[in-house]
C-alpha angles and dihedrals in degrees: 000000000000121000129184126205127178121230136156142239130203119232110185102316097331131085127238127198115246121191113211110208117191122191123184116191136165116273142084112335110268138146117208129175118197134173104088098299122177125226093276091055092046089054089056087084093074095039093050093045092052094041093053093049095043090049091061100260132118119253108218113245092212139093107299121189121183118192121193107203137235086048095200093061114089113238116211136176136025098282091106095066095092098045091047091050093047090047091054092049091049093046092048089048094238088124131032117199141134106242098158092114096037130091117209124202133169149104116246126219119213092261092054099258120136123242134201116284126207121234098028095142098059090043093053090046089054092049090054091047091050092052097247111155104209139033125191114207138164113279090245090062099047095099092052092046091051091065086084110073126212100041131096112245118204112187116198130186100202145001092259089051090055093047090051088055092049091050092050093243092126130027120259107284092217113178118238109202117226129200111304109240119234113249115232114197114229114270089242089065096049122073119191115218089225091073095052108094119222122333091114093160090053091050088052090051091051090049090054091046092051092047094057104022093248128165119249137198119191120198126189147114123294115284096021093120104260096137093043091051091050091051090052092059096085089057091064099038115104118253117268120259119240091259092051092047091053091049092053093043091053091054093049091045093055090045093051092239099113110122111243092231095044113066093172123040108217101167120082112256120251113196123183111179121187117250091246090070118128126240091254091048092054104041100018131254142127130149087301103028118246128182117276131207094284090058093042087057092052110143088007142063131302107198117196109190117196088019098189090055091067111097117267092240091051093056093044090052088059093061095080099047090044088059103035100031090223134077123213118203115196125201134170092266095047145297132280127201121210126187116247108175099149141141111247115217117182130185124196143163118238091238140000094274090042100229106092107139093006112144094211106043129040119239113238096195122107114243091246091055092049090051093049091047094054093042090062083087106067126224094245090054093049089048088064093057116092100193128040113178132176118227108205131200113284118238121234092241092061094045093050094046110113094203117105122229127230111309122242091243091065092048091046090054090058091045091051091051092051092047092049089055089051093048090052090049093050099038091118093049135059090245120114104183142013095262090065095059118123122213089269092058091042089057092049103040106026101074113162131196119250095259091051091050090053091051092050091049091053092047092051091053099042098041096037091229122189126237089257090053089049091058094041092053090052092048091049091048089050089056092049089050090050090056087058093042090240120158095206131041111252131200096261091051090054093044091056091047092051093051089058093058113125114251140178115255096206 
């Protein structure tokens, strides 16, 4: 007898319907899975066989063929265990149920219990889009599945639990979503600006960066507070919208990094990879592409400490996603596009010893070594950075001062106000902040007064700025004007934006 069960695959960050066809026919006992399965799917044979037997059902000692259609779509992961097991029970007539409008997902353990499955959110979203009425998921994934409204969620704990539901022995265990709890990052991961002594001009630069989503590079000697300042940035960023939270949650769900007690990620990501990271680890990849650090920091912050220590090819790879806000990974069997709309924050020393230009300690590096060190960061990469700020040595008087600085809450309030003005400005466009503006939006929204235009003209001639730098200065000036609630860019807004331009130190 032939049985058909509907399941789902994940391609990139999107779901794809997979039809699981099970045919049991007379012949020598065998169990074959076809349809381009990977090793994890092939191993489902032993898991399904043991789960059916240990759940109290009979495993057919006949010729079993399982086809995962469409056959040209690669199937990966253990999420097909449950649909294969249900297909075998239906085909062997041990269970009778109409599952034509139901998607089944889940990994089986040998005793028949269901385990967590990665990528549930995009699969449930696809089921809703395709008009399917019901989705059956492991009990551990019910909260995540309930983020998609308009579809019936049935959480099950084991194969026998599901069969009891099919047979009508228990009522439908439909999941009723409760209120999603706000996620509060651990205190160790949040740094309040009030506890960072001095560096007021750097705090101002971070406020401007957070207000418009601009990229930042901080340069200074060791121990001047660059890393601490970078880790304080999430505390001043505005909360994510619901759409942004769902985007980020989908990425973490597919990557298997979604916390079990947090179905919806509401805090902006902060990723800080080590400079020994590989190309695939940073931008994504692998035989079957998975999101990398730049996608895991989508709608958040990607912090690269010791920036010049990252390989030249790594930094050059970042140039395209910094510009396009997406990364496309191509392989022989196709290409996958992941979102990568992040704020880049880099921290670097001015030289290998860290004290070039420091007024208190003498640099021990030869001039040629300092030049080579700084030139590890190419001109095209620097041209994509909006804010370059120097972080000087902190005096004892500031460190010993018991008074606290301005709290992150006050700065965040100004950032929220600036972002709300930008959202109102871009309400007819897909843009969310000033840093995302294209030349067309710059021309429309970045109007400057005559004195500011004269200042920009002089800066272009004296600093030999590129066309990209011209637009980035205007976008940065627009953000500074938004912080002052100004409708037009004025000369002092533009002057502050120009002083943040990246520059070579030697």
